[in-house]
Steps between C-alpha positions, in 0.01 A plus 500: 500500500433508877146647436422223235635213714307612814178558291521144355566346854210692631262308284554199721617653824214774549215251474665270744515779756167665420313171515665376820219615741280260310724191482703556811319708767153377462596120533724601794213694663276185460779288663514746784119462553565138560786587738761342265752787553807292402320395172414855423853626548637213301252585213610868508859390500437282196330778311754748581769250350285473186502885463871525560599222270265627245622854508867387480420267207325782315799731548732221372687458825642176617613486864766251594473401864785341713559434854160378609668243728614793717149595598455415877205312631503698825333841558523785525628563151604830360592508120740781433558579131652758264247695316527533118159525356111524540518128394688394823196405695354312203831291493452414864139405481513329166820313403651489850157416673594716801181654666586767735373830649673817367500867556274704276449870447194629666390632162449137376182473721324719248592275199215268402568127501872553574396600849309175537818315430692693754244412765515138391872503545476673834700807382595772748407827371742787572486883446866570425482872566408427881795369709234417765311293255816328386580384853147365533534318177825326621322402825212353298751312294676362819161395631427313172837317509448405875169353395671277233412706187804536259586847413693622187684819513731699259773642729635731236176696542429561146558353157849511352518664157856357444642151458606469853384472863465826695597545860256331755327717754587388844157579635335257274692211674327590829191310378703180512709566813207617707280182406820285527414378133709289272621715229493346152713720256363489147688642198308612187674574174382596160137546577501877414553419140158336506302822558678817585796439264327336212710522180356249256267216462756231608429279787649634828686243721511628874618334819378457849753343721420394858798500729579328834294606801630739761363443848462811717396358831851454636690782340734689719483896518797525259348260253165680514674827438653370178217270402421737195856447373455137534179481305643738239799281459296195434284666255787689312709174489208306337422802272849492363484121440168508308517527116463842343 
């Protein structure tokens, strides 16, 4: 069942991705020639939204968004979300309309077309087997935040394979505290059933809930030390409230 559903979805999703250098990157390059950088970035964002929404539609996934009124207008912004599925980023870019840099495995650089989109989003590439490289990646992320570029991180460190939120890694929150960013806790639920946990051809209803922002610029040492528990508590509380 899973193989059939993915195969059917690929009939729409794969052409959207494969042809994106033509309809997305060539026009963006032309805009850059005329020094219209904002227009080029805006065009790429719109095309990425098309790919994300198209892929989710092809897979039969509906994302229910709530809490957009909680999004701050100030910067720097650090979105922190639990990680359920390979579709998580599509949910952010498409239905939620959140365009942010993310950490990506260094191997992604070798993936045609996908690597172009990573560069377009300003991804920070990381070699997970190298502790030194991980430190450098965090510093790059801090710099991006200080420059006003939003960052999206998954503080669990990996995708959860069970219907719960895993423990948050303390180190991942340093990205926000070192840049004095505003943390926006985001809770995802049900999205794993749209890809990794496909069971049938029924439409999947998943949820992306945006929580109240947590400023880090005035936290005490004690509050900073327990920040991971604070963020986890906000995510877990909302996770339990969302429909199953």
